[in-house]
Backbone atoms as SQL, in Angstrom:
CREATE TABLE atoms (id INTEGER PRIMARY KEY, chain TEXT, resi INTEGER, resn TEXT, atom TEXT, x REAL, y REAL, z REAL);
INSERT INTO atoms VALUES
  (1, 'A', 1, 'UNK', 'N', 106.512, 84.365, 103.829),
  (2, 'A', 1, 'UNK', 'CA', 105.318, 85.106, 103.428),
  (3, 'A', 1, 'UNK', 'C', 104.104, 84.555, 104.172),
  (4, 'A', 2, 'UNK', 'N', 104.020, 83.222, 104.248),
  (5, 'A', 2, 'UNK', 'CA', 102.842, 82.664, 104.923),
  (6, 'A', 2, 'UNK', 'C', 102.841, 82.971, 106.430),
  (7, 'A', 3, 'UNK', 'N', 104.028, 83.064, 106.999),
  (8, 'A', 3, 'UNK', 'CA', 104.097, 83.333, 108.442),
  (9, 'A', 3, 'UNK', 'C', 103.526, 84.733, 108.732),
  (10, 'A', 4, 'UNK', 'N', 103.733, 85.665, 107.829),
  (11, 'A', 4, 'UNK', 'CA', 103.233, 87.023, 108.008),
  (12, 'A', 4, 'UNK', 'C', 101.715, 87.004, 108.030),
  (13, 'A', 5, 'UNK', 'N', 101.121, 86.161, 107.150),
  (14, 'A', 5, 'UNK', 'CA', 99.690, 86.084, 107.018),
  (15, 'A', 5, 'UNK', 'C', 99.142, 85.449, 108.336),
  (16, 'A', 6, 'UNK', 'N', 99.764, 84.382, 108.824),
  (17, 'A', 6, 'UNK', 'CA', 99.295, 83.726, 110.038),
  (18, 'A', 6, 'UNK', 'C', 99.390, 84.658, 111.240),
  (19, 'A', 7, 'UNK', 'N', 100.481, 85.468, 111.260),
  (20, 'A', 7, 'UNK', 'CA', 100.666, 86.451, 112.355),
  (21, 'A', 7, 'UNK', 'C', 99.587, 87.536, 112.290),
  (22, 'A', 8, 'UNK', 'N', 99.214, 87.981, 111.111),
  (23, 'A', 8, 'UNK', 'CA', 98.149, 88.933, 110.924),
  (24, 'A', 8, 'UNK', 'C', 96.821, 88.354, 111.428),
  (25, 'A', 9, 'UNK', 'N', 96.549, 87.063, 111.070),
  (26, 'A', 9, 'UNK', 'CA', 95.363, 86.440, 111.517),
  (27, 'A', 9, 'UNK', 'C', 95.259, 86.284, 113.045),
  (28, 'A', 10, 'UNK', 'N', 96.420, 85.944, 113.640),
  (29, 'A', 10, 'UNK', 'CA', 96.453, 85.881, 115.085),
  (30, 'A', 10, 'UNK', 'C', 96.183, 87.261, 115.760),
  (31, 'A', 11, 'UNK', 'N', 96.777, 88.239, 115.237),
  (32, 'A', 11, 'UNK', 'CA', 96.519, 89.615, 115.778),
  (33, 'A', 11, 'UNK', 'C', 95.064, 90.050, 115.578),
  (34, 'A', 12, 'UNK', 'N', 94.486, 89.718, 114.443),
  (35, 'A', 12, 'UNK', 'CA', 93.064, 90.080, 114.233),
  (36, 'A', 12, 'UNK', 'C', 92.164, 89.277, 115.121),
  (37, 'A', 13, 'UNK', 'N', 92.505, 88.010, 115.367),
  (38, 'A', 13, 'UNK', 'CA', 91.657, 87.209, 116.305),
  (39, 'A', 13, 'UNK', 'C', 91.808, 87.718, 117.725),
  (40, 'A', 14, 'UNK', 'N', 92.972, 88.157, 118.085),
  (41, 'A', 14, 'UNK', 'CA', 93.205, 88.737, 119.453),
  (42, 'A', 14, 'UNK', 'C', 92.427, 90.001, 119.632),
  (43, 'A', 15, 'UNK', 'N', 92.414, 90.868, 118.576),
  (44, 'A', 15, 'UNK', 'CA', 91.672, 92.151, 118.659),
  (45, 'A', 15, 'UNK', 'C', 90.172, 91.786, 118.716),
  (46, 'A', 16, 'UNK', 'N', 89.689, 90.820, 117.950),
  (47, 'A', 16, 'UNK', 'CA', 88.339, 90.436, 117.992),
  (48, 'A', 16, 'UNK', 'C', 87.941, 89.919, 119.388),
  (49, 'A', 17, 'UNK', 'N', 88.765, 89.084, 119.976),
  (50, 'A', 17, 'UNK', 'CA', 88.436, 88.600, 121.313),
  (51, 'A', 17, 'UNK', 'C', 88.491, 89.757, 122.371),
  (52, 'A', 18, 'UNK', 'N', 89.411, 90.658, 122.226),
  (53, 'A', 18, 'UNK', 'CA', 89.528, 91.766, 123.146),
  (54, 'A', 18, 'UNK', 'C', 88.255, 92.653, 123.097),
  (55, 'A', 19, 'UNK', 'N', 87.743, 92.851, 121.905),
  (56, 'A', 19, 'UNK', 'CA', 86.503, 93.660, 121.709),
  (57, 'A', 19, 'UNK', 'C', 85.275, 92.922, 122.272),
  (58, 'A', 20, 'UNK', 'N', 85.188, 91.608, 121.964),
  (59, 'A', 20, 'UNK', 'CA', 83.970, 90.846, 122.199),
  (60, 'A', 20, 'UNK', 'C', 83.858, 90.379, 123.650),
  (61, 'A', 21, 'UNK', 'N', 84.973, 90.146, 124.342),
  (62, 'A', 21, 'UNK', 'CA', 84.906, 89.562, 125.734),
  (63, 'A', 21, 'UNK', 'C', 84.024, 90.394, 126.712),
  (64, 'A', 22, 'UNK', 'N', 84.109, 91.731, 126.759),
  (65, 'A', 22, 'UNK', 'CA', 83.283, 92.425, 127.663),
  (66, 'A', 22, 'UNK', 'C', 81.778, 92.342, 127.338),
  (67, 'A', 23, 'UNK', 'N', 81.451, 92.114, 126.071),
  (68, 'A', 23, 'UNK', 'CA', 80.070, 92.058, 125.663),
  (69, 'A', 23, 'UNK', 'C', 79.439, 90.678, 125.862),
  (70, 'A', 24, 'UNK', 'N', 80.238, 89.624, 125.963),
  (71, 'A', 24, 'UNK', 'CA', 79.674, 88.280, 126.097),
  (72, 'A', 24, 'UNK', 'C', 79.396, 88.014, 127.563),
  (73, 'A', 25, 'UNK', 'N', 78.265, 87.472, 127.841),
  (74, 'A', 25, 'UNK', 'CA', 77.811, 87.166, 129.208),
  (75, 'A', 25, 'UNK', 'C', 77.600, 85.678, 129.358),
  (76, 'A', 26, 'UNK', 'N', 78.588, 85.072, 130.062),
  (77, 'A', 26, 'UNK', 'CA', 78.405, 83.637, 130.264),
  (78, 'A', 26, 'UNK', 'C', 77.554, 83.304, 131.524),
  (79, 'A', 27, 'UNK', 'N', 77.272, 84.300, 132.343),
  (80, 'A', 27, 'UNK', 'CA', 76.509, 84.108, 133.545),
  (81, 'A', 27, 'UNK', 'C', 75.022, 84.091, 133.311),
  (82, 'A', 28, 'UNK', 'N', 74.599, 84.614, 132.138),
  (83, 'A', 28, 'UNK', 'CA', 73.189, 84.684, 131.859),
  (84, 'A', 28, 'UNK', 'C', 72.685, 83.261, 131.542),
  (85, 'A', 29, 'UNK', 'N', 71.445, 83.061, 131.538),
  (86, 'A', 29, 'UNK', 'CA', 70.941, 81.729, 131.255),
  (87, 'A', 29, 'UNK', 'C', 70.359, 81.647, 129.883),
  (88, 'A', 30, 'UNK', 'N', 70.144, 80.369, 129.451),
  (89, 'A', 30, 'UNK', 'CA', 69.462, 80.190, 128.198),
  (90, 'A', 30, 'UNK', 'C', 70.294, 80.406, 126.949),
  (91, 'A', 31, 'UNK', 'N', 69.687, 80.951, 125.965),
  (92, 'A', 31, 'UNK', 'CA', 70.286, 81.085, 124.647),
  (93, 'A', 31, 'UNK', 'C', 71.521, 82.114, 124.616),
  (94, 'A', 32, 'UNK', 'N', 71.429, 83.080, 125.503),
  (95, 'A', 32, 'UNK', 'CA', 72.528, 84.029, 125.549),
  (96, 'A', 32, 'UNK', 'C', 73.823, 83.402, 126.011),
  (97, 'A', 33, 'UNK', 'N', 73.779, 82.606, 127.041),
  (98, 'A', 33, 'UNK', 'CA', 74.960, 81.888, 127.495),
  (99, 'A', 33, 'UNK', 'C', 75.434, 80.834, 126.459),
  (100, 'A', 34, 'UNK', 'N', 74.491, 80.162, 125.829),
  (101, 'A', 34, 'UNK', 'CA', 74.878, 79.194, 124.787),
  (102, 'A', 34, 'UNK', 'C', 75.548, 79.847, 123.663),
  (103, 'A', 35, 'UNK', 'N', 75.066, 81.047, 123.210),
  (104, 'A', 35, 'UNK', 'CA', 75.675, 81.775, 122.116),
  (105, 'A', 35, 'UNK', 'C', 77.098, 82.215, 122.545),
  (106, 'A', 36, 'UNK', 'N', 77.208, 82.747, 123.782),
  (107, 'A', 36, 'UNK', 'CA', 78.527, 83.291, 124.228),
  (108, 'A', 36, 'UNK', 'C', 79.525, 82.128, 124.301),
  (109, 'A', 37, 'UNK', 'N', 79.150, 81.033, 124.802),
  (110, 'A', 37, 'UNK', 'CA', 80.027, 79.891, 124.948),
  (111, 'A', 37, 'UNK', 'C', 80.462, 79.348, 123.607),
  (112, 'A', 38, 'UNK', 'N', 79.492, 79.240, 122.708),
  (113, 'A', 38, 'UNK', 'CA', 79.874, 78.682, 121.380),
  (114, 'A', 38, 'UNK', 'C', 80.743, 79.706, 120.589),
  (115, 'A', 39, 'UNK', 'N', 80.471, 80.993, 120.742),
  (116, 'A', 39, 'UNK', 'CA', 81.269, 81.972, 120.082),
  (117, 'A', 39, 'UNK', 'C', 82.719, 81.985, 120.583),
  (118, 'A', 40, 'UNK', 'N', 82.845, 81.853, 121.878),
  (119, 'A', 40, 'UNK', 'CA', 84.197, 81.807, 122.494),
  (120, 'A', 40, 'UNK', 'C', 84.924, 80.515, 122.065),
  (121, 'A', 41, 'UNK', 'N', 84.197, 79.389, 121.991),
  (122, 'A', 41, 'UNK', 'CA', 84.795, 78.149, 121.581),
  (123, 'A', 41, 'UNK', 'C', 85.326, 78.246, 120.181),
  (124, 'A', 42, 'UNK', 'N', 84.492, 78.773, 119.255),
  (125, 'A', 42, 'UNK', 'CA', 84.930, 78.906, 117.865),
  (126, 'A', 42, 'UNK', 'C', 86.081, 79.894, 117.709),
  (127, 'A', 43, 'UNK', 'N', 86.055, 80.963, 118.457),
  (128, 'A', 43, 'UNK', 'CA', 87.126, 81.929, 118.347),
  (129, 'A', 43, 'UNK', 'C', 88.414, 81.370, 118.865),
  (130, 'A', 44, 'UNK', 'N', 88.375, 80.575, 119.897),
  (131, 'A', 44, 'UNK', 'CA', 89.620, 79.922, 120.416),
  (132, 'A', 44, 'UNK', 'C', 90.103, 78.833, 119.452),
  (133, 'A', 45, 'UNK', 'N', 89.178, 78.169, 118.749),
  (134, 'A', 45, 'UNK', 'CA', 89.641, 77.208, 117.713),
  (135, 'A', 45, 'UNK', 'C', 90.346, 77.927, 116.605),
  (136, 'A', 46, 'UNK', 'N', 89.839, 79.095, 116.159),
  (137, 'A', 46, 'UNK', 'CA', 90.496, 79.860, 115.151),
  (138, 'A', 46, 'UNK', 'C', 91.854, 80.290, 115.643),
  (139, 'A', 47, 'UNK', 'N', 91.935, 80.765, 116.871),
  (140, 'A', 47, 'UNK', 'CA', 93.228, 81.248, 117.391),
  (141, 'A', 47, 'UNK', 'C', 94.200, 80.102, 117.472),
  (142, 'A', 48, 'UNK', 'N', 93.775, 78.917, 117.932),
  (143, 'A', 48, 'UNK', 'CA', 94.685, 77.778, 118.114),
  (144, 'A', 48, 'UNK', 'C', 95.113, 77.240, 116.727),
  (145, 'A', 49, 'UNK', 'N', 94.251, 77.248, 115.733),
  (146, 'A', 49, 'UNK', 'CA', 94.621, 76.803, 114.418),
  (147, 'A', 49, 'UNK', 'C', 95.648, 77.675, 113.761),
  (148, 'A', 50, 'UNK', 'N', 95.439, 78.991, 113.902),
  (149, 'A', 50, 'UNK', 'CA', 96.398, 79.924, 113.331),
  (150, 'A', 50, 'UNK', 'C', 97.744, 79.937, 114.076),
  (151, 'A', 51, 'UNK', 'N', 97.672, 79.717, 115.370),
  (152, 'A', 51, 'UNK', 'CA', 98.924, 79.567, 116.178),
  (153, 'A', 51, 'UNK', 'C', 99.694, 78.357, 115.764),
  (154, 'A', 52, 'UNK', 'N', 99.007, 77.238, 115.573),
  (155, 'A', 52, 'UNK', 'CA', 99.727, 76.012, 115.150),
  (156, 'A', 52, 'UNK', 'C', 100.303, 76.171, 113.791),
  (157, 'A', 53, 'UNK', 'N', 99.524, 76.803, 112.859),
  (158, 'A', 53, 'UNK', 'CA', 100.071, 77.004, 111.507),
  (159, 'A', 53, 'UNK', 'C', 101.259, 77.960, 111.544),
  (160, 'A', 54, 'UNK', 'N', 101.225, 78.992, 112.378),
  (161, 'A', 54, 'UNK', 'CA', 102.368, 79.966, 112.508),
  (162, 'A', 54, 'UNK', 'C', 103.582, 79.241, 113.060),
  (163, 'A', 55, 'UNK', 'N', 103.365, 78.372, 114.081),
  (164, 'A', 55, 'UNK', 'CA', 104.546, 77.737, 114.691),
  (165, 'A', 55, 'UNK', 'C', 105.116, 76.591, 113.903),
  (166, 'A', 56, 'UNK', 'N', 104.346, 75.870, 113.178),
  (167, 'A', 56, 'UNK', 'CA', 104.781, 74.668, 112.512),
  (168, 'A', 56, 'UNK', 'C', 104.881, 74.709, 111.025),
  (169, 'A', 57, 'UNK', 'N', 104.850, 75.838, 110.438),
  (170, 'A', 57, 'UNK', 'CA', 105.100, 75.876, 108.961),
  (171, 'A', 57, 'UNK', 'C', 106.491, 75.549, 108.651),
  (172, 'A', 58, 'UNK', 'N', 106.681, 74.735, 107.603),
  (173, 'A', 58, 'UNK', 'CA', 108.058, 74.361, 107.256),
  (174, 'A', 58, 'UNK', 'C', 108.723, 75.447, 106.428),
  (175, 'A', 59, 'UNK', 'N', 109.975, 75.567, 106.628),
  (176, 'A', 59, 'UNK', 'CA', 110.729, 76.554, 105.858),
  (177, 'A', 59, 'UNK', 'C', 111.121, 75.871, 104.584),
  (178, 'A', 60, 'UNK', 'N', 110.794, 76.557, 103.462),
  (179, 'A', 60, 'UNK', 'CA', 111.261, 76.011, 102.099),
  (180, 'A', 60, 'UNK', 'C', 112.610, 76.401, 101.850),
  (181, 'A', 61, 'UNK', 'N', 113.402, 75.443, 101.368),
  (182, 'A', 61, 'UNK', 'CA', 114.798, 75.741, 101.023),
  (183, 'A', 61, 'UNK', 'C', 114.844, 75.744, 99.516),
  (184, 'A', 62, 'UNK', 'N', 115.621, 76.731, 99.026),
  (185, 'A', 62, 'UNK', 'CA', 115.781, 76.863, 97.575),
  (186, 'A', 62, 'UNK', 'C', 116.794, 75.808, 97.063),
  (187, 'A', 63, 'UNK', 'N', 116.359, 75.026, 96.073),
  (188, 'A', 63, 'UNK', 'CA', 117.183, 74.013, 95.456),
  (189, 'A', 63, 'UNK', 'C', 117.642, 74.547, 94.115),
  (190, 'A', 64, 'UNK', 'N', 118.915, 74.557, 93.806),
  (191, 'A', 64, 'UNK', 'CA', 119.328, 75.119, 92.542),
  (192, 'A', 64, 'UNK', 'C', 118.756, 74.331, 91.351),
  (193, 'A', 65, 'UNK', 'N', 118.255, 75.019, 90.364),
  (194, 'A', 65, 'UNK', 'CA', 117.699, 74.440, 89.167),
  (195, 'A', 65, 'UNK', 'C', 116.273, 73.889, 89.338),
  (196, 'A', 66, 'UNK', 'N', 115.626, 74.224, 90.405),
  (197, 'A', 66, 'UNK', 'CA', 114.231, 73.687, 90.577),
  (198, 'A', 66, 'UNK', 'C', 113.281, 74.859, 90.617),
  (199, 'A', 67, 'UNK', 'N', 113.530, 75.902, 89.894),
  (200, 'A', 67, 'UNK', 'CA', 112.646, 77.067, 89.855),
  (201, 'A', 67, 'UNK', 'C', 111.415, 76.778, 89.039),
  (202, 'A', 68, 'UNK', 'N', 110.762, 77.826, 88.608),
  (203, 'A', 68, 'UNK', 'CA', 109.554, 77.603, 87.872),
  (204, 'A', 68, 'UNK', 'C', 109.842, 76.903, 86.557),
  (205, 'A', 69, 'UNK', 'N', 110.985, 77.211, 85.970),
  (206, 'A', 69, 'UNK', 'CA', 111.416, 76.533, 84.735),
  (207, 'A', 69, 'UNK', 'C', 112.673, 75.725, 85.118),
  (208, 'A', 70, 'UNK', 'N', 112.600, 74.401, 85.068),
  (209, 'A', 70, 'UNK', 'CA', 113.736, 73.587, 85.405),
  (210, 'A', 70, 'UNK', 'C', 114.849, 73.824, 84.393),
  (211, 'A', 71, 'UNK', 'N', 116.036, 73.353, 84.776),
  (212, 'A', 71, 'UNK', 'CA', 117.228, 73.567, 83.945),
  (213, 'A', 71, 'UNK', 'C', 117.127, 72.775, 82.646),
  (214, 'A', 72, 'UNK', 'N', 116.462, 71.681, 82.633),
  (215, 'A', 72, 'UNK', 'CA', 116.387, 70.858, 81.414),
  (216, 'A', 72, 'UNK', 'C', 115.047, 70.986, 80.661),
  (217, 'A', 73, 'UNK', 'N', 114.216, 71.879, 81.067),
  (218, 'A', 73, 'UNK', 'CA', 112.894, 72.087, 80.380),
  (219, 'A', 73, 'UNK', 'C', 112.981, 73.216, 79.417),
  (220, 'A', 74, 'UNK', 'N', 112.342, 73.000, 78.231),
  (221, 'A', 74, 'UNK', 'CA', 112.305, 74.067, 77.247),
  (222, 'A', 74, 'UNK', 'C', 111.070, 74.892, 77.561),
  (223, 'A', 75, 'UNK', 'N', 111.122, 76.127, 77.184),
  (224, 'A', 75, 'UNK', 'CA', 109.972, 77.016, 77.353),
  (225, 'A', 75, 'UNK', 'C', 108.917, 76.685, 76.318),
  (226, 'A', 76, 'UNK', 'N', 107.717, 76.466, 76.792),
  (227, 'A', 76, 'UNK', 'CA', 106.584, 76.210, 75.938),
  (228, 'A', 76, 'UNK', 'C', 105.923, 77.495, 75.481),
  (229, 'A', 77, 'UNK', 'N', 105.596, 77.557, 74.237),
  (230, 'A', 77, 'UNK', 'CA', 104.832, 78.701, 73.776),
  (231, 'A', 77, 'UNK', 'C', 103.566, 78.263, 73.037),
  (232, 'A', 78, 'UNK', 'N', 102.583, 79.038, 73.184),
  (233, 'A', 78, 'UNK', 'CA', 101.289, 78.736, 72.519),
  (234, 'A', 78, 'UNK', 'C', 101.263, 79.482, 71.170),
  (235, 'A', 79, 'UNK', 'N', 100.803, 78.750, 70.194),
  (236, 'A', 79, 'UNK', 'CA', 100.654, 79.356, 68.936),
  (237, 'A', 79, 'UNK', 'C', 99.146, 79.380, 68.591),
  (238, 'A', 80, 'UNK', 'N', 98.701, 80.624, 68.266),
  (239, 'A', 80, 'UNK', 'CA', 97.299, 80.817, 67.969),
  (240, 'A', 80, 'UNK', 'C', 97.181, 81.016, 66.456),
  (241, 'A', 81, 'UNK', 'N', 96.431, 80.139, 65.857),
  (242, 'A', 81, 'UNK', 'CA', 96.106, 80.305, 64.400),
  (243, 'A', 81, 'UNK', 'C', 94.658, 80.625, 64.225),
  (244, 'A', 82, 'UNK', 'N', 94.385, 81.561, 63.528),
  (245, 'A', 82, 'UNK', 'CA', 92.931, 81.888, 63.367),
  (246, 'A', 82, 'UNK', 'C', 92.660, 83.003, 62.526);
């Protein structure tokens, strides 16, 4: 389930980069180039972080009897008096 979320984030980041790259001008001077460079740097950090999370998430293995309610646990109930 988490892999699907990371894949969605990767695709959204790719679309965002695809749309923004023609608009960013690194050749300009001053604040415009600083903004474009910092925006690209942060976008690539987001892409790299999501790619690492997508590639290196551990697969959970189901262990018998370790569900939400263990095999030796009793179900707790709340009693409201009032």
